[in-house]
N, C-alpha and C positions, 0 to 999 in steps of 0.2 A: 504494500500500500504506500509506503514511504517513497518507493521508486516512482510510482505514478505521480505523486504530488511533486516530486523533484523534477520530473519530466515536464509537467504542466508549468511549473515555475520557470524553468529554462526557456520554454516556448514564449511565455509572457515577457521575460526579460529580453529575448531576441526581438520580439515584436515592438516593445517600447524603444529599444535602441534604434531599430529601423525607423520608427516614427520621428525620433529626435533628429536623426541624421538625414532623413529624406527631405530633399529640398525641391519644391515645386518649380523653382527657377531652372532646374536641370532639364525640364521639358523643352524640347526644341520648339521655339516659337519665334515668329516674326511679328513685330508691332509696327503699325503705320498710324501715327497719332494715337488715338485711344482704342484703335481696333487691332486686336491681336489674333493671330492664327497659329494653332498648333500644326507644325509641319513635319512631313516625312522628308528626310534629306536624301537627295539624289546627287551623288558626287563621283560616279564612275560611269564609263561608257555603257556598260551592260544595263545599269539602272536607268540611265538617260534614254536608251533606246526603248525601254518598256514603259517608263513614265506611268501614266494613269490608264494605260490600255486595259480594256476588258472590265474595268471597275464600273459598277452600276450606280454608285452614289458617292458623294463627298459631303461629309457633315459641314454645316454652315460655317463654323469657325475653325475649319481645318484647311490644309492645302498641301502642296508639294513644292519644295524649294530645290531647284536645280542649281548646283554650284559648279562653275567652270574654273579651270586653273588660271586663265587669263581673261582680260576683257576682250571682247570681240563681237562679231555678228553671229548670233545663234538663232537661226530660223527654226520654227516648230511646225509640226503638222498634227492632224487629229486622227491619223490612221488607227482604227480599232479602238478609238476613245469614245465611250458612250455618254460621257457627261459634258454638257456645254460648259465652257470655261472662260474665265478672264485670265489673261497672261500679262504679268507685270514684269518688264525687264528693268533691271537695276544695275547701276555701275558699281565699281569696287567700294564706293563710299556708302552704298545703300540708296542713293538717289534714284528715284523712278524716272527712267528715260523714255519709256513708252508703255502703253496699255492697249491691249487688243482683246476683243471678244471673239470667241471661236466656237463654232458648232461642230458636233460630230460629223465626220467625213462620210458622205454618202455617194461619192464618185471614185473612180479609179482612173488616173492617180489622184490622190488627195491634194488639195491646195496647200501650198507652202506659205506659212505666215511669217512675214519678215517684220523687223522692228527698225526704228530709227535710233540712232545713238549707239554707242559702244556699251556692252553689258557684260557683267560677270555672273549675275544671278537672274533667275527667272522664277517668279512665284506664280503658281497656278492655284486659283480659287474658283468657286462657283460663278458661273456667268451672271453678270449684272450686279454682283456684289460690290465691285469698285464704284459703280455709279451710285448705288443705294447708300454706300458708306461715305460717298463724296471723296474718294481717294483720287488724287490727281497727279499728273506728271509733275515732277519737281519735288514732291514730298520725299522725305527720308524714311526708309525702313530701318528699324533698329532690331538687332538680334546679336546674340553671342556668336552666331554663325556667320555674320557679315562683318 
């Protein structure tokens, strides 16, 4: 019986220690003004090629952050992407250089979506959310990831 109570006590201690050291700031997020998005980070070629393909939904305050090694021109397309999206291109300082709305591709080949300005990051969120939240070109995205 003492072993059971000792085991329960150890589990409780581990749980309490976890709660003390767990920091919600460790969640990958990107904030633009008062609007924050929990993001999935995409930082290698394999992940970039897949992106949000075949996913059927994206929660309102979530997104996907594409991180490139250098600033440059990074066009996107919506092949096999089922969710209409806003794409926000940002330079190395997090400044939004372009915003485009994109619908799922229904033709072959899919349209390539180009941006203006040099970018290092691309944030994908649900279509129309940038307009609804009044996110504009020139605003600065803040994140430990940028």
